[in-house]
N, C-alpha and C positions, 0 to 999 in steps of 0.2 A: 624427731627426738623428743619434742616437747610433749607429744601425746603419750609416748612411752613413759616419760618421767612423771607425768600427771597421774597415769594409772597406778604407778608404784607408790607415789607419795600420798595419794588420797587414802590408801589403806593403812599407812604407817604414821604420817604426820598430819595432825588436825589443825595446828596453829599456822595461820597464814604467814606470819613473819619468819617462823622457823623454816617453812617450806621454801620461801624466797631465798633465804640465806643458804640453804643446802644447794639449790640450783646454781646460785652465784659461785659457790665453791667449785662446782663441776665445770663451769664455763671456761673457755679458752678464747684468746684473740680479742677482738674489739668489744665483745660483750662484757669483758672484765672491767671496762672503763665505766660501766653503768653504776658500779658499786664503789663506795668509799669505806674502807675497813676501819671501823672505830672500835671493834671488839671481835671476839672470836666468832660469834654467831648472830650479831645484830645487824641486819641490813638497813640501809639509809635511803636508797633511791626508790626501791619498790617495797610497798607494804602489803600488797594484795597479789594473789596468784593470777587473777584475771588480767591485771595490767601487765605482768611479766609475760603471760601467754600471748597477749596481743602484740607485744613488742617482738617476741621471737618470730611470730608469723610474719610481721612486717619486714624484719631484717632478712630472715633466711627464707621464709615462704616454703612452698612445696615445689620441688624441682620437677622439671619436665620428665626426667627419667622415672621418678616415682609415679607420676600420673600415667605414663605409658605402661608401666608395670601393672598398675591397678586396672587399667582398661583391658590389658591382655588377660588378666586373671578373670575379669567378668565375662569377657567374650569366650573364653575357654569353657566357662560354666553356663553358657547361654543354652537354654532349653525351651522347647515349645510347651509352655505350661498353661497359657491362657488362650489367646486367639492369635490367628495369623497376622492381623493388622498390628496388634501389640508387639508381636515378634519382629515385624518389619521396622517399626519405629525404634525399638531398642537396638536392633542391628544397625540401623542407620546412624544413631547417635554414637555408638561405640566405634564402628568402622570409620567414621569421619575423622577420628583422632589419629588414624594411621595412614590416611590417604591411600587406602587399599584400592587396587583395580577392581573392575566389575567381576572378573573371573574369581578372585579370592572371595568376594562377598557372596557370589553364587554358590561356591563350595561350602562355605561356613553356614549359610542360611539353609541349604538343603540338609546338611548334617544335623542341624538343630531341630528339624521337623519331627513330628511324631511318626512312629513306624507305620501305623495304619494309613496315614496321609501319604507317606513316601511310597507305600505299596500301590495306592490308587493313582499316583502321579506317573506310574509306568506307562499308562495308556495315554498320557498327555504330552504335549510339546513343551519341553523344559530347556530348550537349547539356549535361551537367553535369560538373563536375570529378571527382566520384566515379565516374560512369559511364565517363569517359575512362580513369581509372586502372584500374578493374576490367577493362574490355575490352582494354586494352593488355597487362595481365598474362596474360589468358586467351589472346590471340592469340600472344603470345610463346611461351607453353608449347606451343601447337599447332605453331608453326613449328619449335621445337626438336625436337619429337617427329617431325615429318616429315623434318627434316634427318637425324636419326639413322637413320631407316628407309631413306632413299634416298640416303644419302651414299656417296661413293666408298669402296670396300673394297680392302684390300690383296690383290693377286693375284700370287703369285710367277711370274716368267717362266721359261719352259722353253726352255733352249738345246739346239739340236741337237748331237748327238755322232756322230762318225764311228765306224763299226764297225772294230774292230781285227782285222786278218787274223791268224789263229792256225793253228797246225799241229796243234792238239789234235783228237781224234776226237769227233764228235758222238755222244752217247749215244742220240739219237732215231733218226737215219737211218743211222748208221754211217760217214758220209763225213767227210773232214777239211776244214778251212778255215773252219769256223764252230762255234759252240757250240749247245747244245740250245735255248736261249731264242731264238736267231735262225734256227732251222731252218724251212725252207719247209714242212715236213711237219707243223708244229705244228697241232694240231686246236683250233679255237675252238668252244666249245660255249656254249649258253645254257640254263640250267636242267638238267634231267636229260638226259645224253648217251646216244645210241644208238651205240655204237662200231662195230657191224657191222649192216648191214641190206641185204637184197637183195630186190627185188620182181620177181617173174617174171610174164610175160604168159601168156595162154592158149595161145600157140603153142608154148611150151616143154613138149614132151611128156615130157622127162626129169625134170621136177619132181615131187617126192613130194607127194601130196594125200590129203586125207581128207574124208569127208562130215560136215557139221555142220548140224544142224537148229535153226533159230531162228524162233520164232513160226510153226510148221507149214510153214516154207519151208526147203528143203535147199540148202546152198551148198557149193561145193568150197573147202576151206581149204588154203592152201599151207603145208606144213611146211618151214620155212626155218631151217637151222642158222646162217645168217649174220645173223639178226635177234636183237637182244639183248632184245626185248620182243614181246609179242603185240599186234597191231594189227587194228582192225576199221574197215570203211568207215562213215562217218557215217550214210549213208542206211539201213543195215540195223541200226544199233546200237539197243539197247533205250533207251527214253526215260528210265529211272531212272539218273541219273548219280551217281557218288560225289563228295563234296566235294573241293576243291582241284584245281588243274590244273598241268601241267608243259609245258615246251618240249622238243620232240624234234628232234634234229639227227643227221645222218649222219656217217660217218667223215671226210668232207672238211670238216666244219663247216657244210654247207649246211642251213638250217632246213627241217625236214620238216613240222612242225606247231607252231603257237604256241598256247599255252594249251589243250593237248590234255586232254580230260576222260577220266575212267576209268569203265568199266562192268564189271559182272560178268555173264558168260554161263555156261551149262551145256553141257559137252561130255561125253557118256557119263556123265551124272549127277554130274559133278564141276565145282565152280566154277572158272572161269578168268578171271583179271583181264586186261582188254584196254584199250588206249589208242585213243581215237576219232581217226581221221585222215580229213579231209574228202576229199582228192584221192587216196585209196589206189586203185591200179589193181586190186588183188585185193580180193575181198569180205572175206577174213579171212586174216591171216598169223599162223601159230603159230610163235613163235620158241623160243629156248633155254629159257625158263621152262616151256613146255608139253612140250618134248622131254625135259627132265630129269625131269619128273614121270611121263611116260608111257613113257619109255625107247624112243622111236621110233627106228627105224633107216632109213637110206636115203641119198640123195645128200648130200654135205657141200659147203657153199659157203664159200669163203674170200674175204673182202672185202679189196680193195686200198685204199690211201690215196687214190690218184688214178685216174681212169678211163683206159683205153688209148684211143688215137686211131688211126683207120684211116689207113694209109699211112705209119706211123712204126714204127720198130723198137721192140720191147718193151724197157722199161727194167728194170734190176735191182730185185729186191725190196728194200724198205727194212727196216731192223732191226725196226721195229714190226710190219711185215707178216710177217717171218720168225717173230717171237715169237708173233704171233696164229696162224699156221699150225701151229707146233709145239704150242702149248697146245691148239688144237682137235683135232689128231691124237691127242695124248696122252689127252685126255678121251674122244674117240670110241673109241679102242682099249680104254680102261679100262671103259667102259660097254657095249662090244660093238657100238657103232654102225659101227665100221670094222674090217674084217678085213684083216690084212697079206696082200698078194698073194704067191703062191708062184712066180709066173712069173719067168723070168730077166730081169735088167735088160738093156736094150738100149742 
């Protein structure tokens, strides 16, 4: 009663003395002896509401019937909103006020569980209250673990951007209108790149070749200044391979061999490292590593970034191709592979 009176009086009466006098007028029984009437609304015994409230609680208190009604209301609204251990603790504190048997606690606890958890408990033993609590805790932990492993993850969105037209000169191809990172001549490689490679067929009589003996069989090896590495056909490669593999790609970024293995062969009693290529048209291609060691001279091949097409006018050389040509000529002249012509330029 005092709580209801306090809620009403706080909104209407602000004076403490008037509030006490009004409550004294409403009281009946022994509580009337607390006040001595000296006027119509002047209280004498209590001057503050807090003192009167404390006296009311001490004399009347909260009945057992009210406490049971409040507990029944809370237990009827009991829901599995946090975790199973918290639900078990709350269920125990409320059910202890009624001295409920285990069967009643079992039914109320099962009813308060989440639908997904009750569905998973169909396959578990829930014959006793203890088994129900243990299996509920175990399944909840498994569901939380599965949710954390398969839950939605944050993925930043990637918005498209327009290329800005620029008048700067590209440092890759030498043309204007774009930068080097947007250049069409950009070479995409995977693993170990082969910047220059040229594979000649048997019909090319101008190609420089040398004889190489492998397992008592003699092969014609192509000496190619346009190849950055030595390559051997898989069919004739020795079975003993070196550990680790690499990916080989040409100057245009086209893959030549994926996971190419390495082997050691002997040429003129010298070990030569080669990469095994399955679809190699030549039996053996000896590139720059072999040429630098043996100081071989002959025809020089300069690789272009893109192939020429029949019926179209040749395009101008790119900056990278000019640099490749100049560095190859400088190295060839330095090592004696190339001799400057004394003929008059036409």
